[in-house]
C-alpha positions as CSV (number, residue, x, y, z in Angstrom):
1,M,-8.8,1.8,-13.6
2,N,-7.2,0.8,-16.8
3,N,-9.0,-0.7,-19.7
4,T,-7.4,-3.5,-21.6
5,T,-8.8,-4.7,-24.9
6,Y,-8.6,-8.4,-25.6
7,T,-9.7,-10.9,-28.2
8,D,-10.8,-14.4,-27.2
9,D,-10.2,-17.6,-29.1
10,K,-13.5,-17.1,-31.1
11,G,-12.6,-13.6,-32.2
12,N,-14.8,-11.8,-29.8
13,V,-13.4,-8.5,-28.7
14,G,-13.9,-7.2,-25.1
15,V,-12.6,-4.7,-22.6
16,L,-11.3,-5.7,-19.2
17,N,-11.1,-3.2,-16.4
18,T,-7.8,-3.7,-14.5
19,I,-6.1,-1.8,-11.7
20,A,-2.8,0.0,-12.1
21,I,-0.1,-2.2,-10.7
22,Q,3.5,-1.2,-9.9
23,E,6.1,-3.7,-8.9
24,L,8.6,-2.4,-6.4
25,A,12.2,-3.0,-7.4
26,D,13.8,-0.3,-5.2
27,S,12.5,2.3,-2.7
28,L,9.8,4.4,-4.2
29,T,8.3,7.8,-3.5
30,L,4.6,8.0,-4.6
31,T,3.0,11.2,-5.9
32,V,-0.7,12.3,-6.1
33,H,-0.7,11.0,-9.7
34,D,-0.1,7.5,-8.4
35,S,-3.4,7.4,-6.4
36,G,-5.4,4.2,-7.1
37,K,-2.3,2.1,-7.6
38,T,-1.6,-1.2,-6.1
39,V,2.1,-1.6,-5.3
40,F,3.5,-5.2,-5.3
41,V,6.4,-5.5,-2.9
42,G,8.5,-8.6,-3.5
43,V,11.9,-7.4,-2.2
44,D,13.2,-6.8,1.3
45,A,14.4,-3.6,3.0
46,K,12.7,-1.1,0.6
47,T,10.5,1.8,1.6
48,V,7.5,3.2,-0.1
49,T,7.0,6.9,0.8
50,L,3.6,8.4,0.6
51,P,2.9,11.9,-0.7
52,P,1.5,14.5,1.7
53,T,-2.1,13.6,2.6
54,M,-4.8,14.7,0.3
55,K,-8.5,13.8,0.7
56,G,-9.4,10.8,-1.4
57,L,-5.9,9.6,-2.4
58,K,-5.9,5.8,-2.1
59,F,-3.1,3.2,-2.2
60,T,-2.8,-0.5,-1.7
61,F,0.4,-2.4,-0.9
62,V,0.7,-6.2,-1.3
63,N,3.5,-8.4,-0.1
64,T,4.4,-10.6,-3.1
65,G,7.6,-12.0,-1.5
66,D,8.1,-15.4,0.0
67,D,6.7,-16.0,3.5
68,G,9.1,-14.5,6.1
69,N,11.2,-12.9,3.4
70,N,10.6,-9.2,3.3
71,I,9.4,-6.2,5.3
72,V,6.8,-4.0,3.5
73,K,7.4,-0.5,4.8
74,V,4.9,2.3,4.0
75,S,6.2,5.6,5.2
76,P,4.0,8.8,5.6
77,D,5.2,12.4,5.0
78,A,7.1,13.9,7.9
79,V,4.0,15.6,9.3
80,D,1.5,12.8,8.7
81,G,0.6,9.5,10.4
82,I,-1.2,6.3,9.6
83,S,-4.2,5.3,11.8
84,G,-6.4,2.2,11.8
85,T,-6.6,-1.5,12.5
86,V,-5.1,-4.4,10.5
87,G,-6.1,-7.7,12.0
88,S,-5.4,-7.4,15.7
89,V,-3.0,-4.5,15.5
90,T,-4.0,-0.9,15.8
91,L,-1.7,1.7,14.2
92,D,-1.9,4.8,16.4
93,G,-1.1,7.5,13.8
94,A,2.3,8.3,15.2
95,I,3.7,11.2,13.1
96,N,6.4,10.2,10.6
97,K,6.3,6.5,11.5
98,A,5.9,3.9,8.9
99,A,3.4,1.0,8.9
100,Q,5.4,-2.2,8.4
101,N,4.4,-5.8,7.5
102,T,6.7,-7.5,9.9
103,K,9.3,-9.8,8.3
104,A,9.2,-12.7,10.7
105,T,5.4,-13.1,10.3
106,A,5.1,-11.9,6.7
107,K,3.0,-14.0,4.3
108,T,2.6,-13.7,0.6
109,G,-0.5,-11.7,0.0
110,D,-0.4,-9.7,3.2
111,N,-1.7,-6.2,2.3
112,I,-2.9,-2.8,3.5
113,T,-5.1,-0.2,1.8
114,I,-5.0,3.3,3.0
115,I,-6.9,6.5,2.1
116,G,-5.9,10.1,2.6
117,T,-8.1,12.4,4.7
118,G,-6.4,15.7,3.7
119,V,-5.9,16.5,7.4
120,K,-2.3,16.7,8.5
121,G,-1.3,14.8,11.7
122,P,-2.2,11.4,13.2
123,K,-5.2,10.8,11.0
124,A,-3.7,11.9,7.7
125,W,-3.9,8.4,6.4
126,I,-6.6,5.9,7.5
127,V,-6.4,2.1,7.0
128,I,-9.6,0.9,5.2
129,S,-8.6,-2.7,4.9
130,G,-5.7,-5.1,5.3
131,T,-4.5,-8.6,6.2
132,G,-1.4,-9.9,8.0
133,V,0.7,-8.6,10.8
134,W,1.5,-4.9,10.6
135,A,3.2,-2.7,13.2
136,K,4.3,0.9,13.7
137,E,7.9,1.6,12.9
138,A,9.9,1.8,16.1
């Protein structure tokens, strides 16, 4: 969480708790220091690569592009997988296969939040929430 100080129109000073947001402009490789970030993806054909799994790392990815405009691709480390359910789709933890918000069905606001387990393999990353249509990379 980030703290932002603000002053309202009456001169009252307060602190807002905000989350760290990163807007994707090009493909991105995250590190453990990025844990807790929400990544806004408003461009097509870019990949966000996760760091190797570590217990408690958490990331959220949000499609901020126009409906049907872009694929949001979240790729695990070469020995990790992403498991869990988003809507009616179950990601099976296939090793080195990305979770993708499919372009044809993509809606602004589709999102996925994952957490690291620290255990290499199919359950390295677990989906804890999400909306929209997501699929395993072919």
